[in-house]
C-alpha positions as a Markdown table, in Angstrom:
| # | Residue | x | y | z |
|---|---|---|---|---|
| 1 | Met | 4.3 | 12.6 | -4.1 |
| 2 | Ala | 4.5 | 8.8 | -4.8 |
| 3 | Met | 1.9 | 6.4 | -3.6 |
| 4 | Tyr | 3.0 | 3.2 | -1.9 |
| 5 | Ile | 0.7 | 0.1 | -1.6 |
| 6 | Val | 1.7 | -3.1 | 0.1 |
| 7 | Asp | 1.2 | -5.7 | -2.6 |
| 8 | Arg | 2.2 | -8.7 | -0.6 |
| 9 | Leu | 4.2 | -9.9 | 2.4 |
| 10 | Glu | 6.7 | -12.7 | 1.8 |
| 11 | Glu | 8.5 | -14.0 | 4.9 |
| 12 | Ser | 10.9 | -11.1 | 5.8 |
| 13 | Leu | 10.1 | -8.9 | 2.8 |
| 14 | Ala | 7.2 | -6.7 | 1.7 |
| 15 | Val | 6.6 | -6.1 | -2.0 |
| 16 | Ile | 5.5 | -2.5 | -2.4 |
| 17 | Glu | 3.7 | -1.2 | -5.5 |
| 18 | Val | 5.1 | 2.3 | -6.1 |
| 19 | Thr | 3.2 | 4.7 | -8.3 |
| 20 | Glu | 5.2 | 7.8 | -9.1 |
| 21 | Asp | 3.9 | 11.3 | -9.8 |
| 22 | Asn | 4.0 | 10.6 | -13.5 |
| 23 | Asp | 1.8 | 7.5 | -13.0 |
| 24 | Arg | 4.6 | 5.1 | -13.7 |
| 25 | Thr | 4.3 | 2.1 | -11.5 |
| 26 | His | 7.0 | -0.3 | -10.4 |
| 27 | Tyr | 7.6 | -2.7 | -7.5 |
| 28 | Ala | 10.1 | -2.5 | -4.8 |
| 29 | Thr | 11.0 | -4.8 | -1.9 |
| 30 | Val | 11.3 | -3.5 | 1.7 |
| 31 | Pro | 12.4 | -5.5 | 4.7 |
| 32 | Cys | 9.4 | -6.1 | 7.0 |
| 33 | Ser | 11.5 | -5.0 | 9.9 |
| 34 | Glu | 11.4 | -1.4 | 8.4 |
| 35 | Leu | 7.6 | -1.4 | 8.3 |
| 36 | Pro | 5.1 | -0.9 | 11.1 |
| 37 | Thr | 4.3 | -4.1 | 12.9 |
| 38 | Asn | 0.6 | -3.9 | 12.0 |
| 39 | Val | 1.1 | -3.5 | 8.2 |
| 40 | Gln | -1.2 | -5.6 | 6.0 |
| 41 | Glu | -1.5 | -6.4 | 2.3 |
| 42 | Gly | -3.4 | -3.5 | 0.6 |
| 43 | Asp | -2.3 | -0.9 | 3.1 |
| 44 | Leu | -1.3 | 2.5 | 1.7 |
| 45 | Leu | 2.0 | 3.7 | 3.2 |
| 46 | Thr | 3.8 | 7.0 | 3.6 |
| 47 | Tyr | 7.5 | 7.3 | 3.6 |
| 48 | Glu | 8.9 | 10.5 | 5.2 |
| 49 | Glu | 12.3 | 11.1 | 6.7 |
| 50 | Asn | 13.2 | 7.4 | 6.2 |
| 51 | Val | 10.2 | 6.2 | 8.2 |
| 52 | Trp | 7.4 | 4.1 | 6.8 |
| 53 | Ala | 3.9 | 4.5 | 8.3 |
| 54 | Val | 0.4 | 3.2 | 7.4 |
| 55 | Asp | -1.9 | 6.0 | 6.1 |
| 56 | Val | -5.0 | 4.7 | 7.8 |
| 57 | Gln | -7.4 | 7.2 | 6.3 |
| 58 | Ala | -6.2 | 6.6 | 2.7 |
| 59 | Thr | -6.2 | 2.8 | 3.3 |
| 60 | Met | -9.8 | 2.8 | 4.5 |
| 61 | Ala | -11.0 | 5.1 | 1.7 |
| 62 | Arg | -9.3 | 2.9 | -0.9 |
| 63 | Arg | -10.8 | -0.3 | 0.6 |
| 64 | Glu | -14.3 | 1.3 | 0.6 |
| 65 | Lys | -13.8 | 2.4 | -3.1 |
| 66 | Leu | -12.8 | -1.1 | -4.1 |
| 67 | Lys | -15.7 | -2.6 | -2.1 |
| 68 | Gln | -18.1 | -0.4 | -4.0 |
| 69 | Arg | -16.6 | -1.5 | -7.3 |
| 70 | Phe | -17.0 | -5.1 | -6.5 |
| 71 | Leu | -20.6 | -4.6 | -5.4 |
| 72 | Lys | -21.4 | -2.9 | -8.8 |
| 73 | Leu | -19.9 | -5.9 | -10.6 |
| 74 | Gly | -22.2 | -8.2 | -8.7 |
| 75 | Lys | -25.4 | -6.5 | -10.0 |
């Protein structure tokens, strides 16, 4: 299953980092109108049956992991 991360929001488009099962990464643009209204940069998304949704648990876990990495760099 691919992983989708919101890289950035640009006016009416979102740039999504897509990591495929084989670890290949590419970027795709998606109209913001197709995404949940509460989407933010850095959110992990799911895409099932033509519907995008924020994976809240995965987003929180990823943000915590990144926070811990930055804290380690500061020591």
